[in-house]
Phi, psi and omega in degrees: 000126180279177181292336184288345178265006180236089186303321184291315182292319178297322178295315177297310182301319177299317175299324174297311177303313179297321180298309181298318181292326178295317183293317185287316184272344185245299194282320179295315179296338180290336180262000178271140184304328190290341183263001183225061187291135174242165181213146183291340185271351175257117183257151181294152175302142171288171179310311185290321176296324177294316179296324176293323182290322174300320179297316182301319184286319182298319179281358176077019181306325182292351176284340184241336186246121173283166176222048169205124177269114186280151178292061179237139186308318182294327183289311182302317184293325184275322189250342183111190182308137180296156189292145175248145179308319187291346179290338185254020182296333179255008179272113178224104351282160173291160181233045178308307181075175182221351182243138179234073174292317172249176186290162172291143184250006185302336183240026187288324187303128180079354179297316179233159178292162175302325185297326181299312182303315181301317185289310188294320183293325180283325183209080180310322181294339177286339179260326176224109188303323186263006179299136179258013175285136181283155177291145176238028182306334184288350174292332179283350179257007183242122178298140183283131178269107185246024181298332188247008181306311180305308188296316178304311185294326181291309184295323185281346178064052176279342176096000178276143176277167181298329181289323180290322178301310179301322179287327179294319177299312188286327179288322175293321173302311177298322175302304189275349176262000184282144174302334178268002180301130189290349177247018185304310187298316182286325179291320183291338182287330182259340188258120177304143189310319185293343176253006185288346166256022176232170178271143177241166176304328180289324178298319182289319183292333179282324177299318182292315180303322179292342178277338188291116176083356184299317183296318177297320176298320183294315177303310179299322184292335183274347180289000000 
């Protein structure tokens, strides 16, 4: 009698074969350097950008916006250079997405000034009349919580020292609260006076969106 006539043994052997195959084809490649490409031109998120990314995920922005430009002519013409694997080396989890209720954001960084983002986040329909995006003006009324920034950076192994993380937060706070900030007027319109010298959640999410695709654009400009 062969193994085919022994259903229990056959089921156990089948499970073992499937398990081994899964480990070999899925989990082992995940740990190989060739499947986790990195590039010198792609820099890890700063502390403020990372906090903004967490807010982006928390608010479900990735449910409507993809972050991957496919190598198709129509996509490249509309969104810019197609996405590269090494761009997502520091994304945990990645936010490629599969739905485009809104436009793809993988090349959003630098496309608009910060002032545009403050206005758009507060009132999307003021920028695009037919937009179905809800307003997020309350983000400008919420102080940014950076209590866990040091721990997040350490866990993700971005390579920044504690001093660098603290400096990143302070430098961005100084930037957006400066009288010479090029988007001061737009920021002041949506930010309560008591928070104008502090970082808000809207500051952080805008910092994150301005990071998207910026490194690739810089590389392309240098060619």
